[in-house]
VOPAGU-2260 file (C-alpha; in pm, 1 decimal, decimal comma):
REM VOPAGU-2260
SITE   aa  ch    i         X         Y         Z
SITE  MET   A    0   -1774,3     680,1   -1207,2
SITE  PRO   A    1   -1562,5     885,3   -1439,1
SITE  MET   A    2   -1202,7     973,7   -1392,0
SITE  SER   A    3   -1154,4    1326,5   -1461,9
SITE  PRO   A    4   -1443,4    1439,5   -1134,2
SITE  LEU   A    5   -1225,7    1211,2    -919,0
SITE  PHE   A    6    -945,4    1356,3    -979,9
SITE  GLN   A    7   -1081,3    1717,1   -1008,8
SITE  TRP   A    8   -1179,4    1680,6    -654,1
SITE  LEU   A    9    -863,4    1532,7    -533,5
SITE  SER   A   10    -645,8    1817,0    -765,2
SITE  PRO   A   11    -834,2    2142,1    -739,6
SITE  ALA   A   12    -687,8    2443,5    -912,6
SITE  GLY   A   13    -467,5    2710,5    -716,0
SITE  SER   A   14    -303,9    2714,2    -344,9
SITE  ARG   A   15    -460,2    2337,0    -325,2
SITE  ALA   A   16    -370,6    2203,7    -634,1
SITE  ARG   A   17    -127,5    1848,2    -635,9
SITE  LEU   A   18     132,8    1754,7    -934,5
SITE  SER   A   19     114,9    1438,9   -1013,0
SITE  THR   A   20     432,9    1352,0   -1178,4
SITE  LEU   A   21     460,6     983,3   -1391,6
SITE  ILE   A   22     809,5     861,3   -1408,8
SITE  PHE   A   23     911,4     609,6   -1739,6
SITE  HIS   A   24    1245,2     478,2   -1823,0
SITE  ARG   A   25    1219,9     265,4   -2119,3
SITE  VAL   A   26     905,6     189,6   -2360,5
SITE  VAL   A   27    1019,8    -115,2   -2587,6
SITE  PRO   A   28     892,5    -163,1   -2921,1
SITE  GLU   A   29     706,2    -501,0   -2814,4
SITE  PRO   A   30     650,6    -676,6   -2500,0
SITE  ASP   A   31     993,7    -833,1   -2369,9
SITE  PRO   A   32     902,7   -1150,2   -2248,9
SITE  LEU   A   33    1212,8   -1139,6   -2023,7
SITE  PHE   A   34    1014,4    -794,7   -1857,9
SITE  PRO   A   35     671,0    -867,2   -1902,2
SITE  GLY   A   36     596,3    -576,6   -1693,2
SITE  GLU   A   37     821,4    -301,2   -1896,5
SITE  VAL   A   38     593,6     -43,0   -2090,7
SITE  ASP   A   39     612,2    -112,3   -2446,5
SITE  ALA   A   40     494,9      44,1   -2737,6
SITE  SER   A   41     116,2     -35,5   -2726,3
SITE  ARG   A   42      48,1      -6,1   -2325,1
SITE  PHE   A   43     255,7     364,4   -2364,8
SITE  ASP   A   44      -7,1     437,0   -2642,4
SITE  ALA   A   45    -311,5     347,6   -2394,2
SITE  ILE   A   46    -155,0     546,5   -2077,5
SITE  CYS   A   47    -143,0     896,3   -2293,7
SITE  GLN   A   48    -473,7     841,2   -2358,5
SITE  TRP   A   49    -600,1     780,7   -2080,6
SITE  ILE   A   50    -365,8    1106,3   -1906,3
SITE  ARG   A   51    -474,9    1299,3   -2228,4
SITE  ARG   A   52    -849,3    1272,7   -2081,2
SITE  TRP   A   53    -779,5    1239,9   -1723,6
SITE  PHE   A   54    -531,8    1540,5   -1650,9
SITE  HIS   A   55    -393,9    1842,1   -1761,1
SITE  VAL   A   56     -55,0    1741,3   -1897,0
SITE  LEU   A   57     238,4    2019,0   -1842,2
SITE  PRO   A   58     555,9    2017,3   -1965,1
SITE  LEU   A   59     731,5    1997,1   -1619,5
SITE  ASP   A   60     944,4    2315,6   -1613,8
SITE  GLU   A   61     635,6    2487,3   -1621,6
SITE  ALA   A   62     442,0    2235,5   -1393,5
SITE  VAL   A   63     709,5    2341,2   -1106,9
SITE  GLN   A   64     685,4    2717,1   -1156,1
SITE  LEU   A   65     301,0    2737,5   -1109,0
SITE  ARG   A   66     328,4    2458,8    -851,0
SITE  ALA   A   67     543,3    2735,2    -642,7
SITE  GLU   A   68     366,7    3015,0    -718,9
SITE  GLY   A   69       3,9    2853,8    -616,6
SITE  ARG   A   70    -104,9    2829,8    -973,0
SITE  LEU   A   71    -144,5    2450,1   -1114,4
SITE  PRO   A   72    -423,9    2416,2   -1315,0
SITE  SER   A   73    -667,0    2148,2   -1144,1
SITE  ARG   A   74    -600,6    1792,8   -1223,8
SITE  ALA   A   75    -199,0    1905,3   -1312,2
SITE  LEU   A   76      66,8    1616,8   -1404,0
SITE  GLY   A   77     414,3    1561,2   -1567,5
SITE  ILE   A   78     562,4    1333,5   -1754,3
SITE  SER   A   79     931,4    1219,9   -1685,7
SITE  PHE   A   80    1219,8     960,1   -1836,5
SITE  ASP   A   81    1474,5     851,4   -1648,9
SITE  ASP   A   82    1843,6     759,4   -1805,0
SITE  GLY   A   83    1832,9     827,3   -2165,0
SITE  TYR   A   84    1724,2     489,5   -2374,6
SITE  ALA   A   85    1711,4     532,2   -2720,1
SITE  ASP   A   86    1372,6     355,7   -2711,1
SITE  ASN   A   87    1274,7     724,1   -2549,0
SITE  HIS   A   88    1358,8     857,9   -2915,3
SITE  ASP   A   89    1243,8     591,6   -3103,6
SITE  VAL   A   90     905,6     490,5   -2969,5
SITE  ALA   A   91     815,3     697,6   -2661,6
SITE  LEU   A   92     900,1    1053,6   -2884,6
SITE  PRO   A   93     617,4     955,4   -3136,5
SITE  ILE   A   94     366,7     856,0   -2961,9
SITE  LEU   A   95     429,2    1142,3   -2716,2
SITE  ALA   A   96     349,7    1363,3   -3019,1
SITE  ARG   A   97      67,8    1204,5   -3166,1
SITE  HIS   A   98    -145,6    1289,0   -2812,7
SITE  GLY   A   99       9,3    1641,2   -2788,9
SITE  LEU   A  100     186,3    1570,8   -2488,7
SITE  ASN   A  101     505,3    1707,0   -2349,0
SITE  ALA   A  102     765,5    1533,0   -2154,6
SITE  THR   A  103    1151,6    1559,6   -1967,0
SITE  PHE   A  104    1395,4    1363,4   -2031,3
SITE  PHE   A  105    1639,3    1313,5   -1741,0
SITE  VAL   A  106    1985,1    1209,0   -1929,0
SITE  ALA   A  107    2250,2    1011,6   -1741,9
SITE  THR   A  108    2524,5    1176,1   -2014,4
SITE  GLY   A  109    2830,8     904,4   -1990,7
SITE  PHE   A  110    2625,5     642,9   -2171,4
SITE  LEU   A  111    2490,7     847,2   -2488,8
SITE  ASP   A  112    2717,3     763,0   -2813,4
SITE  GLY   A  113    2723,5     390,6   -2743,2
SITE  GLY   A  114    2775,1     338,4   -2398,0
SITE  ARG   A  115    2572,5      95,2   -2171,4
SITE  MET   A  116    2487,9     147,5   -1818,9
SITE  TRP   A  117    2647,7    -139,7   -1580,4
SITE  ASN   A  118    2231,3    -314,0   -1469,0
SITE  ASP   A  119    2179,4    -325,5   -1854,6
SITE  THR   A  120    2529,0    -525,6   -1952,5
SITE  LEU   A  121    2390,6    -780,9   -1695,5
SITE  ILE   A  122    2045,9    -825,2   -1784,4
SITE  GLU   A  123    2149,3    -872,2   -2124,7
SITE  LEU   A  124    2451,0   -1134,0   -2054,2
SITE  VAL   A  125    2131,9   -1330,0   -1827,4
SITE  ARG   A  126    1878,8   -1236,2   -2130,0
SITE  ARG   A  127    2186,5   -1412,5   -2412,6
SITE  TRP   A  128    2367,2   -1671,1   -2173,4
SITE  PRO   A  129    2356,2   -1967,9   -2372,0
SITE  SER   A  130    2386,8   -2234,4   -2114,2
SITE  ASP   A  131    2130,7   -2279,3   -1826,3
SITE  THR   A  132    2366,2   -2226,3   -1562,7
SITE  MET   A  133    2528,4   -1866,7   -1524,7
SITE  ASP   A  134    2822,0   -1982,9   -1256,9
SITE  LEU   A  135    2957,4   -1684,0   -1085,7
SITE  SER   A  136    3162,4   -1853,5    -782,5
SITE  ALA   A  137    3480,3   -1713,1    -953,4
SITE  HIS   A  138    3343,5   -1387,0    -918,1
SITE  GLN   A  139    3307,4   -1194,6    -522,4
SITE  ILE   A  140    2930,9   -1124,5    -565,0
SITE  PRO   A  141    2742,0   -1090,3    -221,1
SITE  GLY   A  142    2548,4   -1427,3    -197,0
SITE  ILE   A  143    2578,2   -1538,0    -545,8
SITE  GLN   A  144    2756,9   -1844,7    -654,6
SITE  ALA   A  145    2586,2   -1988,7    -956,4
SITE  LEU   A  146    2218,7   -1857,9   -1141,3
SITE  ASP   A  147    1957,6   -2127,3   -1292,8
SITE  LEU   A  148    1896,6   -1976,7   -1629,8
SITE  SER   A  149    1685,7   -2310,5   -1727,1
SITE  THR   A  150    1323,9   -2131,7   -1767,2
SITE  LEU   A  151    1239,1   -1793,5   -1826,0
SITE  GLU   A  152    1100,3   -1739,2   -1532,9
SITE  ALA   A  153    1407,7   -1846,3   -1420,4
SITE  ARG   A  154    1617,7   -1613,0   -1558,9
SITE  ARG   A  155    1372,2   -1299,6   -1476,4
SITE  GLN   A  156    1454,1   -1396,3   -1098,1
SITE  ALA   A  157    1850,0   -1405,2   -1194,7
SITE  ALA   A  158    1860,8   -1068,0   -1381,9
SITE  ALA   A  159    1655,3    -925,1   -1048,2
SITE  SER   A  160    1899,7   -1135,0    -827,9
SITE  LEU   A  161    2236,8   -1016,4    -956,7
SITE  THR   A  162    2112,4    -633,1    -983,2
SITE  LEU   A  163    2030,1    -645,0    -697,5
SITE  ALA   A  164    2345,4    -811,6    -551,6
SITE  MET   A  165    2542,0    -563,1    -759,8
SITE  LYS   A  166    2340,8    -266,7    -682,9
SITE  TYR   A  167    2534,4    -126,6    -426,0
SITE  LEU   A  168    2876,6    -236,5    -426,3
SITE  PRO   A  169    3099,1      79,9    -453,5
SITE  ALA   A  170    3106,8     167,4    -827,8
SITE  ALA   A  171    3491,5      97,2    -925,2
SITE  ALA   A  172    3450,4    -273,6    -777,0
SITE  ARG   A  173    3086,7    -344,8    -972,9
SITE  SER   A  174    3218,3    -204,8   -1296,6
SITE  GLU   A  175    3509,4    -433,5   -1253,5
SITE  GLN   A  176    3332,7    -745,6   -1142,2
SITE  VAL   A  177    3059,4    -660,5   -1427,6
SITE  ALA   A  178    3337,0    -646,8   -1716,1
SITE  ALA   A  179    3489,6    -972,6   -1595,4
SITE  ILE   A  180    3138,6   -1203,6   -1615,9
SITE  ALA   A  181    3140,3   -1008,7   -2014,9
SITE  ARG   A  182    3492,2   -1086,2   -2032,1
SITE  ARG   A  183    3446,3   -1441,3   -1967,6
SITE  SER   A  184    3153,3   -1510,8   -2168,9
SITE  ASP   A  185    3056,6   -1531,6   -2564,0
SITE  VAL   A  186    2754,5   -1318,8   -2546,3
SITE  THR   A  187    2786,1   -1070,2   -2784,6
SITE  LEU   A  188    2601,0    -728,6   -2639,5
SITE  PRO   A  189    2415,0    -489,7   -2787,8
SITE  ASP   A  190    2548,2    -119,2   -2851,5
SITE  TYR   A  191    2320,3     195,9   -2873,3
SITE  LEU   A  192    2064,8      61,6   -2582,0
SITE  MET   A  193    2102,8     483,4   -2504,5
SITE  MET   A  194    2032,3     742,3   -2669,1
SITE  THR   A  195    2296,0     955,2   -2903,2
SITE  SER   A  196    2355,0    1329,2   -2848,6
SITE  ASP   A  197    2208,3    1399,8   -3230,9
SITE  GLN   A  198    1910,8    1182,3   -3034,6
SITE  VAL   A  199    1915,9    1441,2   -2765,4
SITE  ARG   A  200    1889,8    1700,1   -3006,5
SITE  ALA   A  201    1584,8    1590,1   -3180,6
SITE  LEU   A  202    1428,7    1552,3   -2837,3
SITE  HIS   A  203    1488,1    1884,2   -2749,5
SITE  ARG   A  204    1383,5    2012,2   -3093,6
SITE  ALA   A  205    1071,5    1863,3   -3061,2
SITE  GLY   A  206     972,8    2076,6   -2776,6
SITE  MET   A  207    1063,5    1804,0   -2484,1
SITE  ARG   A  208    1271,5    1924,9   -2203,1
SITE  ILE   A  209    1575,7    1797,7   -2102,2
SITE  GLY   A  210    1696,0    1741,7   -1760,9
SITE  ALA   A  211    2016,6    1642,5   -1561,9
SITE  HIS   A  212    2065,9    1311,4   -1418,0
SITE  THR   A  213    2422,5    1332,8   -1354,5
SITE  VAL   A  214    2726,3    1153,3   -1565,2
SITE  ASN   A  215    2735,6     754,7   -1480,5
SITE  HIS   A  216    2458,3     750,4   -1255,2
SITE  PRO   A  217    2615,0     691,3    -974,2
SITE  ILE   A  218    2469,0     616,5    -600,8
SITE  LEU   A  219    2503,9     976,0    -498,6
SITE  ARG   A  220    2488,2     839,9    -107,0
SITE  THR   A  221    2804,7     688,7    -134,7
SITE  LEU   A  222    3036,7     974,4    -338,6
SITE  ASP   A  223    3257,3    1205,9    -169,5
SITE  ASP   A  224    3165,6    1605,3    -159,1
SITE  ASP   A  225    3370,3    1636,4    -471,4
SITE  ALA   A  226    3281,3    1367,5    -674,5
SITE  ALA   A  227    2901,5    1439,7    -609,6
SITE  ARG   A  228    2936,5    1784,5    -721,8
SITE  SER   A  229    3127,8    1684,2   -1021,7
SITE  GLU   A  230    2866,6    1399,8   -1112,9
SITE  ILE   A  231    2574,8    1677,2   -1075,9
SITE  THR   A  232    2734,4    1931,6   -1302,1
SITE  ALA   A  233    2951,8    1785,0   -1560,8
SITE  GLY   A  234    2617,1    1614,5   -1638,4
SITE  ARG   A  235    2416,6    1924,5   -1679,4
SITE  GLN   A  236    2726,1    2122,7   -1835,5
SITE  ARG   A  237    2738,2    1842,5   -2114,9
SITE  LEU   A  238    2336,3    1826,2   -2163,1
SITE  GLN   A  239    2362,3    2260,8   -2223,0
SITE  GLU   A  240    2654,7    2175,2   -2480,8
SITE  ILE   A  241    2415,5    1916,5   -2647,4
SITE  ILE   A  242    2094,3    2155,9   -2688,8
SITE  GLY   A  243    2227,8    2460,6   -2668,7
SITE  ALA   A  244    1987,3    2553,6   -2370,7
SITE  PRO   A  245    2000,2    2553,5   -2015,2
SITE  VAL   A  246    1881,4    2270,8   -1792,2
SITE  ARG   A  247    1710,0    2393,2   -1517,7
SITE  LEU   A  248    1548,2    1993,5   -1352,9
SITE  PHE   A  249    1729,4    1726,1   -1210,1
SITE  ALA   A  250    1671,5    1416,1   -1100,6
SITE  TYR   A  251    1841,6    1190,2    -846,2
SITE  PRO   A  252    1966,1     866,2    -977,4
SITE  ASN   A  253    1766,8     564,8    -822,5
SITE  GLY   A  254    1623,3     846,2    -623,1
SITE  LYS   A  255    1480,6     669,9    -272,5
SITE  PRO   A  256    1577,2     923,4     -18,9
SITE  GLY   A  257    1820,7     824,1     279,2
SITE  GLN   A  258    1937,0     526,2      59,4
SITE  ASP   A  259    2030,6     658,7    -274,2
SITE  TYR   A  260    2084,9    1014,0    -195,3
SITE  VAL   A  261    2108,0    1239,6     149,8
SITE  GLU   A  262    2065,1    1614,4     241,1
SITE  ARG   A  263    2406,2    1688,8     135,5
SITE  ASP   A  264    2332,9    1613,1    -194,3
SITE  VAL   A  265    2006,8    1811,0    -222,6
SITE  ALA   A  266    2210,2    2084,6     -81,6
SITE  LEU   A  267    2458,4    2054,8    -408,9
SITE  VAL   A  268    2172,2    2039,8    -623,9
SITE  ARG   A  269    2015,1    2358,3    -496,9
SITE  ALA   A  270    2369,6    2541,7    -436,0
SITE  CYS   A  271    2405,0    2439,1    -841,8
SITE  GLY   A  272    2144,9    2660,1    -961,0
SITE  PHE   A  273    1891,5    2399,5   -1051,0
SITE  ASP   A  274    1511,6    2555,9   -1003,8
SITE  ALA   A  275    1370,6    2136,0    -880,1
SITE  ALA   A  276    1482,5    1810,0    -881,9
SITE  PHE   A  277    1283,7    1462,0    -869,0
SITE  THR   A  278    1308,3    1163,0    -659,2
SITE  THR   A  279    1108,6     795,8    -698,7
SITE  GLN   A  280     957,2     837,2    -378,5
SITE  ALA   A  281     552,5     776,4    -433,3
SITE  GLY   A  282     328,9    1088,0    -377,9
SITE  TYR   A  283     192,3    1442,3    -505,3
SITE  SER   A  284     362,7    1801,6    -516,2
SITE  THR   A  285     187,9    2076,4    -345,0
SITE  ALA   A  286     317,2    2423,4    -312,2
SITE  THR   A  287     474,7    2347,1     -16,4
SITE  THR   A  288     667,0    2061,9    -106,8
SITE  PRO   A  289    1035,8    2131,2    -140,0
SITE  ALA   A  290    1113,8    2241,6    -446,0
SITE  HIS   A  291    1445,7    1976,6    -458,0
SITE  GLU   A  292    1262,8    1694,6    -343,7
SITE  LEU   A  293     976,0    1629,3    -576,0
SITE  PRO   A  294     787,2    1303,9    -574,2
SITE  ARG   A  295     707,8    1076,5    -866,9
SITE  PHE   A  296     514,0     786,9    -906,1
SITE  THR   A  297     340,3     581,6   -1152,5
SITE  PRO   A  298      84,3     276,8   -1149,6
SITE  TRP   A  299     146,8     -52,0   -1247,9
SITE  ARG   A  300    -171,1    -170,3   -1328,5
SITE  SER   A  301    -241,2    -228,0   -1741,1
SITE  ASP   A  302    -605,5    -233,5   -1734,0
SITE  ARG   A  303    -736,6     172,0   -1757,6
SITE  TRP   A  304    -946,9     179,9   -1419,5
SITE  GLY   A  305    -691,9       3,8   -1219,0
SITE  PHE   A  306    -454,0     222,3   -1358,0
SITE  GLY   A  307    -657,7     489,1   -1276,8
SITE  LEU   A  308    -726,0     435,8    -930,6
SITE  GLN   A  309    -359,2     337,4    -824,7
SITE  LEU   A  310    -344,7     701,1    -939,1
SITE  ALA   A  311    -590,2     863,8    -729,9
SITE  ARG   A  312    -509,7     673,1    -447,0
SITE  ASN   A  313    -125,3     825,4    -495,4
SITE  LEU   A  314    -294,5    1170,9    -522,7
SITE  ALA   A  315    -493,9    1071,1    -197,9
SITE  GLY   A  316    -227,6     973,7      36,5
SITE  ALA   A  317    -309,5     629,4      67,9
């Protein structure tokens, strides 16, 4: 069965339309042995071919407005990227341009121009650690004393376990622990995993949309009111200075409702004047979906039919 008629049936035009929003983080140039599921250039090119045939791909700001007005076209879809990785500019942008597609890039401004997110520091430490064991007994990391790094699969598991164990630690304690692990290693860590300000400008000049994603990518739920408000507003302000244009869309860091952000944070985002905000909760948006909690979903299947059927199941609410 051709995919387009199925998507047409699941997402008709007008007041009954359903907006699919894809979420990506990175598009690496070549497959990454440590993270074989990470989207690489070849796979992203294939995804762009599929969605260009199956959907009406819209800039997210336009899609948000049409959704609210009940005027979305059938098979409406938006594309988004979170965090602000340099490969968004270097790898994803040329592929998007080749296919005539638009995307919105939600950028955490605190890591621009040579910064590195804490989880990437851990991942790159695990990737480059010179021995088969990472002894962490000197660090107070819940549930972790030492990590087996003897095989590639062991390193994959170690990176996942270490990231999960530290994800919800208080931000200051987490930063201190990550820095301490890095200091006691002989590992040279990569700089410029994230975009420069000039690369963000280049995305904007290419017609891509830029959205806010806080400054330091915190778990907003864990912050007090003033700190949460500052993260939300300061990130947008910096992006507006960089691109010289309003930033109207926001994405919650990590993005799980109740776990990573709460109603207080939704109210803050709304009060700050954002037109819409996006979560990482799977699903689709309709005209009645709250504008500041719009869901996003990306299939993980790498084959065309599997990817398409996962998108269809998401649109069907299955």
